[in-house]
N, C-alpha and C positions, 0 to 999 in steps of 0.2 A: 254594343254597350250604350245604355240609355243615359240621359242627363242626370238622373238621380244617382246612378253609380259613380259618374265623374264627380259629382258634388261630394259624395262620401269619401272618395279618394283624396280630394282636396282637404276635406275636413280632417282626415287622419294626419296629413302633413301639418295642418294648423295645430293639432294636438301635440305633435312632436316638437314643433317650434312655435310656441305660443307668443313669443315676443318678436318674431321675425317680421320684416316689412314684406310687402307684396312681391317685390322682385326676388327676394330670397325664397319665398314660398314657391314661386314658379320654378326656380332653379332646382330646389330640393325635390319638387314633384317629379321632374324628369329623372334626376339622378337616382332617387330612391326606388322608383318603380321600374327603372331599367334593370336594377340589380335585385329586385324583389324575388324571393324564392317561391315562385308559383309552383304548385297550387296552394301554398300557405295562404289562408284567408286574411283579408283586410277587415279588421274589427274596430269599431269606434268604442265599444264597451263589451264586457264579457257576455256570452250568450246565456240567457236565463230561461229556466223552466217556469211554467205557469200553471194555473189551475184548469185551464181549458183543454179539451181533448182535440188539440190541433197539432199539426206537424211542425216541428221546429228543425231548422237546418242542423243536421248531424251526420257528417260523413262516416263516423264510426258505426252508426246504426243503419243508415240508408245507402245502398249501393249507388243509387242515382246521384246522390250528393257527392260521392267520391269521384264522379265523372266530370265535375265542374272544373274547368281549366284555370280560370282566374276569378275565384270567388271573392265577391265584395258583399259583406253581410249587413243587412239592415239592422239598426240598433233597437228598434221597437219590438216588443213581443207581439206575435211570434216571429223570431228572427228567420229571414229568408235570404236566399242568394239573389241579388239584383242582376247578376251577370250569368245566369244559367244558360243563356242562348249563345254564348261564345263558342265558336267552332275552332277547329285546328287552323283554318285559313284566317279567320278574323283575329285569332291570337297572334299569328305571324304578322299581320298588318299592324295591329296595335303595338306590338313590341318594336317593330321597325320604326313606327312613328315616334315612340318614346325615345328610342336611341337617336333618331334624327333631332328631336327636341333637345336632348341632352347635349348633342354636338353643337347645335345652334346656340345654346346658352353659353357654352364655353367660348364660342367665337364672339358672342355679344360682350362677354366680360373682358375679352382681350381687345375689343374695339374693331374687330374685323367685320362684324355684322351689326345691324341695327335691330331694334325691337320689331320694326316693320317686317323683317324677314321671317319672324316667328309666326306672323299672322297672315302669311301669303295664302292665296286660294289653293285648294287641293289640286292634285294633278291626276285624278282618277281617270279622266277621259284623254289622258296623254300617256298613261303608264303601261297599258297592255296592248298587245297586237290583236288579240281576239276578245270579243265580248259576246255574251248571250243576251239577247233582247227578248224579254217575256212580255207579250202583248195580251192584255185582257180587254175584251170588247163586249159591249152590251147594246143591243137594239131595243131600247126601252127608255125609261125615265132616268134622270140623273141620280135619283135616290136608289133605284135598283142597281145601277152601275156601281155606286159607292159600296153597296153590300158585296157585289161580286168581286170587284177589284180588291176590296179589303180582305176577302177570303183568300184570294190568290196570293196577295202579299204576305198574309199570315203563314202561308205554307211554303214560302220561298226558302226558308231555312232548311226544309227537308230536301229540296233540290241541291242546295249547297253541300249538305252532308253527303249526298250520293255522288256528287261530282268530286268531292275530296278523295274518295276511295277509288276513283277511276284511274286506271293506269295512265300515266303521262300528265296528269293534272297536279301541279305543285300547289297552286293557290286558286281557290274560287272565291273571289272578293265581291260581295254584293254591295251595290251602291245604296246609300241610306235613304234616298228620296225617290219618289216616283215622278213621272211627267204625264200630265193628262190633257186631253183635248176632246172637243165635241164638234160634230159637223151635222148639217142637214142632209138627209138622204133624199136626193132628187133624182138625178139620172145615173149617178155612179153606184155600182153594186157594192154592198157591204164587203164582199170578199176581196174586191179590188182595193178598197180602202185599207183593210186589215193587212193585206199582203204588202202594201207600200209603206205602211206605218213603221217608224223606227229606224229608217235608213235614209242616208243622204240622197241616194239615187231614186228613192221613191217619193221625194218631196214634190216633184212636178205634179203628181196626182192631186195634191191638196191645193194647188194654185187656183183651181176652178171650183173648189168647194166653198160653201158658205158656212159661217159659224152661227149658232143659234142666237137670236135676239129676243128681247121681250115681246111676247105675243106669239112666239113660234111653238107654243106648247102642243098645238094640234098637229104640227108637222113631224113626221117620223124622223128620229135622230139616231145617230150612232155615237156612243161615248167610248173613248179609248184611254187606256193607261198603259204605260210602258215602264218596265223595270229592267235594270242592267246588272249583269254579273261579269266582272273582269276575270279573264282566265290567264294564269301564268302557266305556260305549257313547257314541259321538258320531255320530248319524245325519245331522248337518248337512253332513258331508263325503262322503256317499254319492253326491251328484250326482243324486238322483232328482227327478222332477218334483214340483210342489206337490201336496199331498194327504197321505194316510197314509203315513208312512215306516216301512219294516220292515227288520229285520235277518235275513238268511237265512243260517243256519249249518247248513243241512241237509247240505251237502257235507262239511265237516270232520267232522261227527258220523258220517256214513255211512262215511267213510274209517276212522274210529276203530273202528266196529263191525267192519269187515272185518279190520282189523289184529288185533283181539282174538280174532276167530274163527279166525285163522290159527294160533293156538296148537296145537302138535302133538298135545296130548292133550285138545283141546276136545271136549266131548260135549254135544249139544243136549238130551239127556235129563237132564243133570246141571247144566250151567252156564248162566248167564243174565247178560245185561248190558243196562242201560237208562240212558238219559240224559234228564234232566228239566230243564225251565226252572223255576226256583224263585225267586219274588220275595222281597225282603228280609223282608216281613212274614209269609211263609209258611215260613220256615226252621224246622226241627225244634227242639224244646226242648233236646235234648242237646248242641247246639253252644254253649250258654251255660252258664257255671258258676253254682254256687249264689250267689245274691245279686246276680248281674248282671242289669241291667234290659234286656230285649229291646226293640228298636225297636217303636213303636206307630204304627199307621196314623192319619193325620190324619182327624179327623171332619168337617172342612170340605168341603162339596160344591163341586166345580169344574164350570164349564160345559164341556160337551163341545166339543172343537175338532178338526175333521177333520184338521188339520195336526199334531196332537200325535204325538210319537214313540211308536212301539209296537214291542215286541219280538215278532218272529214266533216262535210256539211251535215247539219242537223236536219233531218227530214221533218219539215214543219207539218203540224197537224192543225187543220183549220176546221173547227167544229161548224157544221152547217148552221146558218142563221137565216132568219126570215128575210126574203127579198122585199124591198119597199114596193108598195103598191100605189 
């Protein structure tokens, strides 16, 4: 859900309570949208027809509009759904956060919590045991990488949709921001850099690499962007026989590879994409801010149980890219 949609949601609360102070608006925001009868749309004004031959949001007329899970409709003609990209997983995450906000507001009003608790940093990189790290890499200019990584990010929703229908996946939660880096290609091969990027164990590779400076335009560079999807897994519903339970996400990942490679200007000698299964304790350091405590692995030894749930590793596909000369 984008900022415009959130602004319209707040505007609707202001319409309902025009004389309320800001604290009441915040409280009503969480209370009302927690109980909202989705997919009933949020409207700031009635939808209007106009003289232009353009499509106006109408779930009675268009089947695609009926699929919108949490419709927030723009007030200007032609009216459109600002939340068309919400999936089953993101709806669950949004509703969970709205309920948490409503509970926090109740505790703030009772004096058990402070307003600062409402604005605490997110816990995305503490919340899940398993993550998918999607790495887009380009051996070319920064401008070329911006196009390639932007295309990959724009198709990330398709991967989320395919993961949602995979048996054993309860939630596929995409992180809203990307992380990007650039390095000079001197002695280290591009494949080695890509394979190490996006994990804590691979950070040693980058200690010997140099970042581009002004005047390094003539030196071959590699630009990398990583995106994360948190996975909430429940293998008890997979219906597999007793023994080691595995989650197979090879198909949705392969489909995503093919989709990204269908980019009209895709060049195997320049562009690369890789998907990695990263455990909570192996997340890279740059996803945590200064002063934030990263999760630590328990030192207690547990007995091995053959029936313990395990996540089947994603077979990474690394598109060949040009070697530095």
